[in-house]
C-alpha positions in Angstrom: -120.6 -45.6 24.6 -118.0 -44.7 27.3 -115.7 -41.7 26.8 -112.8 -41.3 29.0 -111.6 -37.6 29.6 -108.2 -36.9 30.9 -107.6 -34.2 33.5 -104.1 -32.5 34.2 -103.2 -29.8 36.9 -104.5 -26.9 34.8 -107.1 -28.6 32.7 -110.0 -26.3 32.5 -112.4 -28.2 29.6 -113.1 -31.4 31.1 -116.5 -30.6 32.3 -117.6 -28.9 28.9 -116.4 -31.9 27.1 -118.0 -34.4 29.5 -121.5 -32.2 29.2 -120.8 -32.2 25.4 -120.8 -36.0 25.3 -123.4 -36.6 27.7 -125.4 -34.6 25.5 -125.0 -36.9 22.7 -125.9 -40.1 24.9 -122.3 -40.9 26.2 -121.3 -42.0 29.6 -118.3 -40.3 30.7 -115.5 -40.7 33.3 -112.8 -38.1 34.1 -109.6 -39.7 35.0 -106.7 -38.1 37.0 -103.3 -37.6 35.3 -101.6 -40.0 37.9 -103.6 -42.8 36.9 -101.3 -45.5 35.3 -104.4 -47.1 33.5 -107.5 -46.0 31.6 -111.0 -47.7 31.9 -111.3 -51.1 30.3 -114.4 -50.1 28.8 -113.5 -46.9 27.2 -114.7 -46.3 23.4 -113.1 -42.8 23.1 -110.2 -41.4 25.2 -110.3 -37.6 25.2 -107.4 -35.1 26.1 -109.2 -32.0 27.2 -108.3 -28.6 26.6 -106.9 -25.9 29.0 -103.2 -25.3 30.3 -101.8 -28.3 31.6 -99.2 -27.3 34.1 -99.8 -24.2 33.5 -98.2 -24.6 29.8 -94.7 -24.0 31.6 -91.8 -24.8 29.5 -94.1 -25.4 26.3 -97.6 -26.3 25.8 -98.3 -29.7 26.4 -94.2 -30.7 27.1 -94.8 -31.5 30.8 -98.1 -33.2 30.4 -96.7 -36.0 27.9 -94.5 -37.1 31.1 -97.7 -37.9 33.4 -97.9 -41.5 34.3 -101.3 -41.9 32.4 -99.8 -40.9 29.0 -98.3 -44.5 28.7 -101.5 -45.9 29.2 -102.7 -43.6 26.2 -100.1 -44.6 24.1 -100.7 -48.0 24.5 -104.2 -47.5 23.9 -103.9 -45.6 20.6 -101.1 -48.1 19.4 -103.7 -50.8 19.8 -106.2 -49.2 17.8 -108.1 -47.2 20.2 -109.7 -43.9 19.4 -108.3 -40.6 20.6 -109.3 -37.0 20.6 -107.2 -34.0 21.5 -108.8 -30.7 21.8 -106.6 -27.7 21.9 -104.2 -28.5 24.7 -105.0 -31.8 24.4 -103.9 -31.7 21.0 -100.6 -30.0 22.0 -100.2 -33.0 24.4 -100.7 -35.5 21.7 -98.0 -33.8 19.4 -95.4 -33.6 22.2 -95.9 -37.1 23.1 -95.4 -38.1 19.4 -98.9 -39.5 19.0 -99.4 -37.1 16.1 -97.3 -35.2 13.9 -96.1 -31.7 13.8 -96.1 -29.1 16.8 -97.7 -26.3 18.1 -96.1 -22.9 18.6 -96.6 -19.2 19.5 -99.4 -17.7 17.3 -97.9 -15.1 14.6 -99.5 -12.3 16.6 -98.0 -13.7 19.9 -101.6 -12.7 21.5 -104.2 -15.1 22.9 -107.0 -15.5 20.4 -110.6 -16.1 22.0 -113.3 -15.9 19.3 -115.6 -18.0 17.0 -113.9 -18.9 13.8 -115.1 -20.8 10.7 -113.4 -24.0 9.4 -113.5 -25.8 6.2 -113.6 -29.7 6.4 -110.8 -30.8 4.3 -110.9 -34.8 4.8 -114.2 -36.3 6.2 -113.3 -40.1 5.3 -112.5 -40.8 9.1 -114.9 -41.5 12.1 -114.5 -37.9 13.8 -115.9 -36.1 10.8 -118.0 -38.7 8.8 -121.4 -36.8 9.7 -119.8 -33.9 7.6 -118.8 -33.6 4.1 -115.8 -32.3 2.3 -116.1 -28.5 1.7 -118.6 -28.2 4.6 -117.9 -24.9 6.8 -118.5 -25.1 10.5 -118.3 -22.4 13.1 -116.5 -23.6 16.3 -114.7 -21.4 19.1 -111.0 -20.8 19.1 -109.0 -20.1 22.4 -105.3 -20.5 22.2 -101.9 -18.7 22.6 -99.9 -21.4 21.1 -102.1 -22.8 18.1 -99.5 -22.1 15.4 -99.5 -25.4 13.7 -95.9 -26.4 12.3 -94.8 -29.1 10.2 -91.8 -29.5 7.8 -92.2 -29.7 3.8 -91.6 -33.5 4.1 -94.4 -34.0 6.7 -96.7 -31.7 5.3 -96.5 -33.8 1.9 -97.0 -37.1 4.1 -100.3 -35.3 5.7 -101.4 -34.4 2.1 -100.8 -37.6 0.4 -102.6 -39.9 3.5 -105.4 -37.3 3.8 -104.4 -36.5 7.3 -105.5 -33.0 7.1 -108.9 -32.7 8.5 -109.7 -29.2 9.0 -108.6 -25.9 7.9 -109.1 -22.1 9.1 -111.3 -20.3 6.7 -114.0 -17.6 6.2 -117.7 -18.4 5.6 -117.1 -18.9 2.0 -114.3 -21.5 2.4 -111.4 -19.2 1.7 -108.6 -19.4 3.9 -108.7 -17.2 6.6 -105.4 -17.9 9.0 -105.9 -16.4 12.4 -102.5 -17.8 14.1 -100.0 -18.7 11.2 -100.4 -22.3 11.0 -98.9 -24.1 8.2 -101.5 -24.2 5.4 -103.7 -22.9 7.6 -104.2 -26.1 9.4 -106.6 -26.5 12.4 -106.6 -30.3 12.7 -104.9 -33.5 11.8 -105.0 -37.1 12.4 -102.6 -40.0 12.2 -101.8 -42.3 9.4 -104.1 -45.0 10.9 -107.1 -42.6 11.4 -107.9 -43.2 15.2 -105.8 -40.4 16.8 -107.3 -36.8 16.1 -106.3 -33.6 17.2 -107.5 -30.0 16.6 -107.1 -26.6 18.1 -110.6 -25.3 17.9 -113.2 -26.4 20.6 -116.1 -28.4 19.3 -117.3 -29.2 23.0 -118.2 -25.4 23.1 -120.4 -25.3 20.0 -123.2 -27.4 21.3 -126.0 -25.2 21.8 -127.1 -22.3 19.4 -127.5 -20.0 22.5 -124.0 -20.3 22.9 -123.4 -18.9 19.0 -123.2 -22.3 17.4 -124.2 -26.0 18.0 -122.1 -27.2 14.7 -119.8 -29.1 17.3 -122.5 -31.7 17.4 -122.0 -32.8 13.9 -118.1 -33.1 14.7 -118.7 -35.3 17.8 -121.4 -37.6 16.7 -118.9 -39.5 14.6 -117.4 -41.0 17.4 -121.0 -41.9 18.7 -122.0 -43.5 15.5 -118.6 -45.6 15.5 -119.4 -47.4 18.6 
């Protein structure tokens, strides 16, 4: 399996992401944002986390104009699998590849800690190694992770099983760290080939670092290719 990872000025999770997928047996390639194409043998395209363009103006708002994003949009529209993690999630919403938007955390502070998540919908390649109701322990690290969508959009997400993950406690009860609508931590598009989440599964690959629950989350992509 070939995983292509995008790199923008300010990206800081590309090597964590590379390590995570190589640990699962994938081959990887990091592609600079000025590229106007992505490798033709790409099975999964990952928009990694970090602070693209320093998060100036608005998180992900400048990155969406990078040359590579035209290729990303074309790849997604052709059914290619795309995963956006943290700032990558922000980039995908700004580019219109995922519904909703990410705004400043309710507490107006950067949050960096492990946080449990509840799997809401596993009928997709991203989470197919998990079951609805499963609880996973995944790090979060964001300042603008407050997911917003209007009532009509929220109804669509629910109707199409596009809400993938919500913030919870270890028992599955809602525990919202940032003010996200319905405690949403991750969503997908209607076609279920574009995925985005604020938590960092690539940082949860070894128990010595606090959790290896990220393996189960990322293995779905490996199984699908």
